[in-house]
C-alpha angles and dihedrals in degrees: 000000000000119000112265118241120239090262091060104038091109093054115114114229123185117189114204125190110212127181109217120177090336096307123115109232123183118206127190118208114201137184096192126078093238120121100251126184128206127238092267091057096252124128115269125253103233121209121219127230130183088272100033118067121198129206133205090261089060097041122017092210090068111093114251114262094026142093121223126215131167127222141179128207137160125265118247097253131070096259094102088234112164117213126209124212133190109207125199119193128175108279095233098039109157116239111269093015114139126208138192112250131235105203128196124184114191154140090235104070100085112139093228094055148315101248102359142000102299094192093241114188091225141354127279143131121306118267093207091121099032086125089064095043093051103027094051094035083231102181095046087050090061106254134135120218125214118187112190124191112228114234112288094024135092112335096346122102127221134065126300104267104187098218098320130137090285093057089048088053090051092053091047092051092046092054092048093046093048092048093048102053119113091240093050127094087209092250114119131187124186124220134183152118127239108334094016090044087055091052086052089059088048088051089057088051092057088068090217113171091215091063104088103169143006126206109193122179115195096340130183103253100180116021096198092053089046087057105031141013117218094317097326118106119237119216086248088062089066103028100046100052090043092050094048090048089055092049090051089057098051108130113246120239122268093243095049109114120264094254092051092049093049092052093043091058095045092115092061091068096036113063089176087077088078090068098080097062088048095049090048086070090069107119097195109100090202094059114118089240089067100033088058088054098049102128092172093063089042090060094067111125095002121137111182109141107257132202114181145162126217130185109213090200093047119153093199123025098027126196094263118139090003097120092046090051092049092046090054092046113082102187135091111306129195126168150176110213129178153111103305137114130242099313141130123254093249097037120128131198127233088272091058094248119136109256092223093037097233131105125224109045098135092041090053092045092054092045088053093050091043090053098047102030100035102025091238112144116218115258089233123029112249123217118261093228134015114190134185117199129193091285087070091237122129125223138177125239133180091216136010137252093036094205118168098179139002109204121191108229121201111224128203114248130229146156137266138168120246099229100137120210136266140190093278113075092187092055090046090054092049092051090048091052090050101039104026141270113315094219148008131214136217123187142191131236112268110279114252093222139359113301130178130218098216115177138009116322119210131202134199124193144153112242122186122202132038125281138062137309131205121196119197131183117213133195101217121201125207091263091062098253116130133199114213105224102167139024145168136180136206142180111256116218103159098276139101113286133203116199120192108203128206123280111268139191102187127146121214107209121225109284095022124119134221112230125191118202123199118192153102121323106271105162130094094233093081135055107215138161109226113222096204086224127132112253122203120204124197141156091030116174124187120203104204122188108217133189137181114248094188094090097047115150104218125217137180122295143096129237113284105252090228090065095076091046092049093050092049093050094045100044119107140167105252127210113255112249130164118263112258104176141028136222115229121244111260126206127341096299087215 
């Protein structure tokens, strides 16, 4: 290391030898602004503090055009939880200049890695949203970024709380802190995808005046329904808590500051932190663990402007509780809705195609933030909702769902045996032959013209016996093949059931039939224990939200590539049964 000049003799320099993929890398950590070099002659990787900002030239993990600082502040409850924030400001921000803030609160901002130890050569801010920073030219556009670690993650102390009152307090404190900084205009917008989209919804629920907008891509709307379905555990109910627990226990980096490292290892001295993943396994929706985490109820009377995306064919954060949340929310709402998986609005596949099929997500995001954080109206009004249905075509709507009528359809009952399904189709068939058919099907008359299921269907029924039930809705073509486009499961305990299905936007073409299948759980998304008992279903009634696609107002966009994959996976040859109900005609059809 070079000899320090007299002006830098008081600077603290720590030289750390790290072995990364078999290569010896030497990193210098400095608290002065001098241009230090490490013993191997390479430039140092400087570490920010609350007083010392670091640029990309000093640490390659800092986004170009920005300055990085680190800060600590208390959560808003009495838990003594300390929150850590990485702050990114424009590199050449004039002294005294104030900026609106884009805030993210998440489990994914740990310096060592997003989901696991990424073997980073030195510490630095998370690149989780590098696509936003670069794609929207965020710092040149005059925004500050604040990335806050939720309690139990990254440099924040406390136990992983999984959307409880503690997490709500963290979001509340993060909004207040961001609004109160000397470089902040006091206007805060939240941004995220998945977990940090969910914390955006929690931010709306805080009713903080400083929060001016939320952009939420593929959020969790209802945490219980994300984890369980009417007493049956979803795979998410096991995988998600376990995954977050693993993230919370990622070892911090050697050159993280002492305070960060202490907070990051909080769980090691607090065995009570293991309680949350265990309690998340509770299947009773009325348990206090879940009622304290009911973001849908918490949205009542809120009005933060909201821009969101939702994949209706999602394999992860499904459209469950979405319509209830939006009904409780009274503010501006804009959305992109369609048949894609767990992706970002600007995400592209390996073939370069947009995962949602539509151009302009980042441009619309920034127009939304400009309008609500800067008071700058868009040059051209943007549609409230853009929706892609199973035809692959996009349309504009003022509101969503665009339901015209919700008839209640009486469905013929039947019997099935709750035998579940395994990985061996031959063995499943043998069990079905021995114990009884695992499902039965009822179907409608062919529809006289195109009709759209737009919104969340619900079904009530009386089921006798003990076991599980799975209800599936199929779009059946004239050749007898059906595409399953909606489903829900429940625990059967000899009483009347009400099943709220996912939100849909699925068009049945003229001549197609709607089929409803009742049966054992035979999908990998749930973890059930088949009873091998016969279950009888009677007095079933399906409330089906219907809309008329004949007056669609088309807009730009291509089919989401995932749509074809979804249809292929979910297509089956269905047993021929006579039609026992009809769907009403909707609209003029002209």
